[in-house]
C-alpha positions in Angstrom: 22.7 -0.4 -24.4 20.9 2.8 -25.0 19.1 2.8 -21.6 20.9 3.8 -18.5 20.6 2.5 -14.9 18.1 5.2 -14.0 15.9 4.2 -16.9 15.7 0.6 -15.7 14.9 1.9 -12.3 12.1 4.0 -13.8 10.7 0.9 -15.5 10.8 -1.1 -12.3 9.4 1.7 -10.2 6.4 2.1 -12.6 5.6 -1.6 -12.2 6.0 -1.3 -8.5 3.9 1.8 -8.0 1.1 0.4 -10.3 1.1 -2.9 -8.5 1.1 -1.5 -4.9 -1.6 1.0 -5.7 -3.8 -1.7 -7.2 -3.3 -4.1 -4.3 -3.9 -1.5 -1.7 -7.0 -0.1 -3.5 -8.7 -3.4 -4.1 -10.3 -3.9 -0.6 -11.5 -0.3 -0.5 -12.8 -0.5 -4.1 -14.7 -3.6 -3.2 -16.2 -2.1 -0.1 -17.3 1.1 -1.9 -18.7 -0.8 -4.8 -20.7 -3.0 -2.3 -22.1 0.1 -0.5 -23.1 1.7 -3.8 -24.7 -1.5 -5.1 -26.4 -3.1 -2.1 -27.0 -0.3 0.4 -29.4 2.6 0.2 -28.6 5.5 2.5 -28.6 9.3 2.6 -25.5 10.6 1.0 -25.1 7.9 -1.6 -25.2 10.5 -4.3 -22.4 12.4 -2.5 -20.4 9.2 -2.3 -20.9 8.6 -6.0 -19.7 12.1 -6.8 -16.6 11.9 -4.6 -15.7 8.5 -6.0 -16.0 9.6 -9.6 -14.6 13.1 -9.2 -11.0 12.0 -10.1 -12.3 11.1 -13.6 -13.3 14.7 -14.3 -10.6 16.6 -12.5 -7.2 17.2 -14.2 -4.6 14.9 -12.6 -2.5 18.0 -11.8 -5.3 19.3 -9.7 -5.5 16.0 -7.8 -1.8 16.1 -7.2 -1.9 19.6 -5.9 -4.8 18.8 -3.5 -2.9 15.8 -2.3 0.1 18.0 -1.8 -1.9 20.4 0.3 -3.3 17.6 2.3 -0.2 15.5 2.9 2.4 18.2 2.9 4.1 19.6 6.0 1.5 22.3 6.3 -1.4 20.1 5.4 -3.9 18.8 7.9 -2.9 15.1 7.5 0.8 15.9 7.1 1.0 18.2 10.1 -1.2 16.4 12.6 -0.9 12.8 11.6 2.2 12.1 9.5 4.7 14.3 11.2 4.0 13.1 14.8 4.5 9.6 13.5 7.7 10.5 11.7 6.3 9.6 8.3 7.3 11.4 5.2 5.3 10.8 2.0 5.8 13.8 -0.2 8.5 13.3 -2.9 8.8 9.6 -2.2 7.6 6.6 -4.2 4.8 6.2 -1.6 3.4 9.5 -2.7 3.4 8.2 -6.3 1.4 5.2 -5.0 -1.2 7.4 -3.3 -1.5 9.6 -6.4 -1.9 6.6 -8.7 -4.5 5.0 -6.3 -6.6 8.2 -6.2 -6.6 8.7 -10.0 -7.3 5.0 -10.8 -9.8 4.3 -8.0 -13.0 5.3 -10.0 -12.1 2.8 -12.7 -11.7 0.0 -10.2 -15.0 0.8 -8.4 -16.9 1.1 -11.7 -15.7 -2.3 -12.9 -16.4 -4.0 -9.6 -19.8 -2.4 -9.3 -20.7 -3.5 -12.8 -19.7 -7.1 -11.8 -21.9 -6.9 -8.7 -24.9 -5.6 -10.6 -24.9 -8.6 -12.9 -25.3 -11.0 -9.9 -28.8 -12.6 -9.7 -30.3 -11.0 -6.6 -32.2 -14.2 -5.9 -29.0 -15.9 -4.9 -28.2 -13.1 -2.5 -31.7 -13.3 -1.0 -31.5 -17.1 -0.8 -28.3 -16.9 1.2 -29.9 -14.4 3.6 -33.0 -16.6 3.9 -30.9 -19.6 4.8 -29.4 -17.7 7.7 -26.2 -16.3 6.3 -25.1 -13.0 7.7 -24.1 -10.1 5.5 -20.4 -11.0 5.8 -21.0 -14.6 5.0 -23.1 -13.5 2.0 -20.3 -11.3 0.8 -17.6 -14.0 1.1 -19.6 -16.9 -0.3 -21.9 -15.3 -2.9 -21.1 -11.7 -3.8 -17.3 -11.9 -4.0 -17.0 -15.1 -6.0 -19.7 -14.0 -8.5 -18.2 -10.6 -9.0 -14.7 -12.0 -9.6 -14.7 -10.8 -13.2 -15.4 -7.2 -12.1 -12.6 -7.5 -9.5 -10.1 -8.7 -12.2 -11.2 -6.1 -14.7 -11.0 -3.3 -12.2 -7.6 -4.4 -11.0 -6.2 -4.6 -14.5 -7.7 -1.3 -15.6 -6.2 0.4 -12.5 -2.9 -1.2 -13.0 -2.8 0.0 -16.7 -3.9 3.4 -15.7 -1.2 3.5 -13.0 1.5 2.8 -15.6 0.6 5.9 -17.5 0.0 8.3 -14.5 1.9 11.5 -14.9 0.2 14.7 -13.7 -0.7 13.9 -10.1 2.6 11.9 -9.6 4.9 14.7 -10.7 3.3 17.1 -8.3 3.4 15.0 -5.1 6.4 12.8 -5.8 8.5 14.9 -8.1 10.7 13.6 -10.9 13.8 12.3 -9.0 15.7 9.8 -11.1 16.1 6.5 -9.3 13.8 7.5 -6.5 10.4 8.7 -7.8 10.9 8.8 -11.6 8.5 6.5 -13.4 8.4 5.8 -17.2 6.1 8.7 -18.1 8.2 11.1 -16.0 11.4 9.8 -17.6 9.9 10.2 -21.1 8.9 13.8 -20.2 12.5 14.6 -19.1 14.1 13.1 -22.2 11.7 14.9 -24.5 12.5 18.2 -22.8 16.2 17.7 -23.1 18.4 17.9 -26.2 19.4 14.6 -27.8 17.0 12.7 -25.6 14.7 11.5 -28.4 16.3 8.1 -28.8 15.9 7.1 -25.2 12.4 8.6 -25.1 11.3 6.5 -28.0 12.9 3.4 -26.4 10.9 4.0 -23.2 7.7 4.6 -25.2 8.2 1.2 -26.9 8.8 -0.4 -23.6 5.6 1.2 -22.2 3.7 0.1 -25.2 4.9 -3.5 -24.8 4.0 -3.6 -21.1 0.5 -2.2 -21.9 0.0 -4.7 -24.7 1.1 -7.5 -22.4 -1.4 -6.4 -19.8 -4.3 -6.3 -22.3 -3.4 -9.7 -23.8 -3.3 -11.2 -20.3 -6.7 -9.7 -19.6 -8.2 -11.1 -22.8 -6.6 -14.5 -22.1 -7.9 -14.6 -18.6 -11.4 -13.5 -19.7 -11.6 -16.3 -22.2 -10.5 -18.9 -19.7 -13.1 -17.7 -17.3 -15.8 -17.9 -20.0 -14.7 -21.5 -20.8 -14.7 -22.4 -17.2 -18.4 -21.3 -17.0 
């Protein structure tokens, strides 16, 4: 077999990082999308800019900012993480954080789009019948925005599989520990006689991405038929 043990670990780690980042970001993405859709307050423009900023910033910049924030001399790293004995930098958890930050705007946009398609009369009717804001979210908004939730989750997962710039800054490229598929491909491309393994990893990455897209289309069609 052309792939080594570290290459299989890179594949598994990519799936793990993308999955964990998506799961952890989902409740926050839903909350932010709800605020931006149903609440009007001062600073909403600022919130919108902050949420979408990772879309315009180079991933390397995001990674460096996270490094400054979470590193030993960073505000969070020095005053929060170190007293608790938590180390994030150059671990797979740092890769999760980087992936979550980079993909978060895609998730919020998709969920927000789903919420904006909800008939507001249904929301108003639930409030008129005495439902509180939490009950309205659970019984009306969340179920009716399920397509946006699924689309946002899949988009973020797919984006996480290809994350490179921010990850290599905060997590490094340590084989078997923090090396994901994109980082492994970069290493093999940069080394002599690594083209064959790089191509194999590219094909695996393409297959995973195609599988994710096919699953998304299949799920979307099933939901349309269910309606």
